[in-house]
C-alpha positions in Angstrom: 142.3 115.3 148.6 140.7 119.4 149.2 137.1 120.8 150.0 136.9 121.9 147.2 137.6 118.7 145.3 135.3 117.0 147.1 132.5 119.5 147.0 133.0 119.2 142.9 133.7 115.6 142.6 130.1 115.1 145.1 128.3 117.2 142.5 130.0 115.6 139.4 128.4 112.2 141.2 125.0 114.0 141.8 124.2 115.3 138.4 125.5 111.3 137.3 122.9 110.3 139.5 120.1 112.5 138.6 121.1 111.7 134.7 121.1 108.0 134.7 117.9 108.1 137.0 116.4 110.4 134.1 117.5 107.8 131.6 115.6 104.6 133.4 113.1 106.7 133.6 112.6 107.0 129.7 113.8 103.6 128.9 110.5 102.2 131.4 108.1 105.0 129.8 106.3 104.1 126.9 107.3 105.1 123.5 105.8 108.5 123.2 106.7 111.4 121.2 105.9 115.4 121.6 103.8 116.9 119.6 105.0 117.6 116.0 107.1 115.5 114.2 106.2 111.7 114.4 107.9 108.9 112.9 107.4 105.1 112.9 109.6 102.6 111.1 107.6 99.2 110.1 108.1 95.5 108.7 106.1 93.8 107.0 106.2 89.9 105.2 104.8 89.8 101.6 101.8 87.4 101.7 101.3 87.2 97.8 102.3 89.2 94.9 100.5 89.8 91.8 102.6 90.7 88.5 101.4 89.0 85.7 103.2 91.5 83.3 106.4 91.1 85.2 106.9 94.7 85.9 108.6 93.6 89.3 111.4 91.6 87.3 111.1 88.9 90.0 112.7 91.1 92.5 109.6 90.3 95.3 108.2 87.0 96.2 105.8 85.4 98.8 107.7 86.0 102.7 110.1 88.6 101.4 110.3 91.3 104.3 109.3 94.5 103.5 110.6 97.8 105.2 109.6 101.2 105.3 108.7 104.5 107.7 106.0 107.1 107.4 106.1 110.7 109.0 103.4 113.4 109.9 102.7 115.7 112.1 100.9 114.7 115.2 99.3 118.9 115.4 98.0 119.0 111.7 94.3 119.8 111.5 91.1 117.5 110.9 89.9 118.0 108.0 86.4 116.2 108.8 83.6 117.2 110.9 82.4 113.8 112.3 83.4 112.6 116.0 83.8 109.2 115.1 85.8 110.1 112.0 89.5 112.1 111.5 91.3 112.6 108.6 94.2 114.5 108.3 96.3 115.4 104.7 99.9 116.2 104.5 101.2 118.0 100.9 104.4 119.3 101.6 107.6 117.9 102.8 109.0 116.1 104.9 105.6 114.4 105.3 105.4 110.9 103.4 106.3 107.2 103.4 108.9 105.3 102.2 109.2 101.2 101.2 111.8 99.3 100.3 110.8 96.2 98.7 113.6 93.6 97.7 116.0 96.2 95.5 113.2 98.3 94.8 112.7 101.6 97.0 109.5 104.2 96.8 108.7 107.0 98.3 106.0 109.6 98.3 106.2 112.4 95.2 104.2 115.2 97.2 105.6 117.6 93.8 103.4 115.2 91.6 100.0 115.8 92.4 100.4 113.3 95.4 99.3 113.4 98.9 99.8 111.4 101.9 96.8 110.8 104.4 96.9 109.6 107.8 92.9 108.4 109.0 91.6 107.0 112.5 88.3 106.1 112.9 87.0 105.4 116.4 83.9 102.8 116.7 82.8 103.8 113.7 80.1 101.5 112.2 81.5 98.7 115.3 85.0 98.9 114.3 88.4 100.9 114.7 90.2 101.5 111.6 93.4 103.5 111.7 95.1 104.2 107.7 98.3 105.2 106.2 97.5 106.5 102.5 100.2 107.6 100.1 99.2 108.4 96.7 101.3 108.9 93.6 104.9 107.9 94.5 108.7 109.0 93.1 109.9 105.6 91.8 113.3 105.7 93.0 113.7 102.4 90.5 111.5 101.5 88.5 108.6 100.6 87.9 106.3 103.3 89.5 104.0 102.9 92.6 101.0 104.3 92.4 99.3 103.7 96.0 100.9 102.6 98.9 98.7 101.5 101.8 98.1 100.8 105.4 95.4 99.6 107.6 94.8 98.2 110.6 91.4 97.0 112.1 89.7 96.0 115.2 86.1 95.2 115.0 86.0 95.4 118.8 86.2 98.9 118.9 88.8 98.9 121.5 91.7 99.8 119.5 91.7 103.7 120.0 89.4 105.8 122.1 89.3 108.7 119.9 90.3 110.3 116.5 93.2 112.0 117.3 96.6 111.6 115.8 98.7 109.3 117.9 102.1 110.5 119.2 103.4 106.8 119.2 103.1 104.0 116.7 100.4 101.6 116.9 100.5 98.4 118.8 100.0 95.8 116.7 98.7 93.7 119.2 95.6 96.0 119.7 94.6 95.9 116.0 93.8 91.5 115.5 91.8 91.7 112.4 93.4 93.4 109.6 97.6 94.4 109.8 97.5 95.1 106.1 100.1 97.0 103.9 99.6 97.2 100.2 101.0 98.3 97.4 100.4 99.1 94.0 101.7 100.4 90.6 101.8 100.2 86.7 104.1 101.2 84.3 102.8 104.9 83.6 101.2 104.2 80.2 98.2 105.6 79.1 96.8 102.0 78.3 93.5 100.7 79.0 94.4 98.5 81.0 97.9 99.8 81.6 100.4 96.7 83.0 100.0 96.5 86.7 101.4 94.4 89.7 100.2 94.0 93.2 101.9 92.9 96.5 99.7 92.1 99.6 101.5 92.3 102.8 100.9 91.8 106.7 102.6 94.2 109.5 104.8 92.2 111.8 106.5 95.3 113.4 105.9 99.0 114.1 107.6 100.6 115.9 108.4 104.9 116.8 111.5 106.5 116.1 113.3 107.9 118.8 113.5 112.0 118.8 117.1 113.8 118.5 116.4 115.4 122.2 115.8 111.6 123.3 118.9 110.1 122.0 120.8 113.2 123.4 119.8 112.5 127.1 120.3 108.6 126.9 123.8 109.4 124.8 124.7 112.0 127.8 124.4 109.7 130.2 126.3 107.1 128.8 129.0 109.3 128.4 128.4 109.6 132.4 128.3 106.2 132.9 131.7 105.4 131.2 133.2 108.4 133.1 132.3 107.1 136.1 134.1 103.6 135.3 137.2 105.1 134.1 137.3 106.8 137.4 136.3 104.4 140.1 
């Protein structure tokens, strides 16, 4: 083997080792995104369904699993001035929430006089609260959902230490007193009262969706590992 080939091979192996080391660091770091776009996926288990008018057509039952995700901007300005209460509102895409309930799908419709909101309460009245609210949804399949809400509570007030928007998904273990996903809607008719339904569920999983840059680093490292195995 020539001296040049030896240097090139050594340089490649050094790059590969550095890449693998970087990936190992990423894999062992807490899941946390950088500023700006934050996407959180969640899974919830249905506790009960109230649908006396059969708007859901039997599509949702107790113990069914609900999946979804929501997106917010971590650099959004707080609309409050309170030290123990932060409120962050979004009225343009891509922010909002999408939920899959049985065969039904609902998503925030920010073109329809709606709003999407994330709120953080830090030791307010002796508790911490994390809330995600989506008002006025676009029913991808009927019936129409008017309100979707995630609410987490910690009555020991230790879950958060500020009202800043988090850069990671909530750790459900830190929110022992409430882990609720609530969905309600109606038939859209101007009746008094309209036909309505309610779905109450308990969140069982919340995870941060990795950023594209992080995925790219992992992909490059995996490709390097494969190439190294082929050469060995």
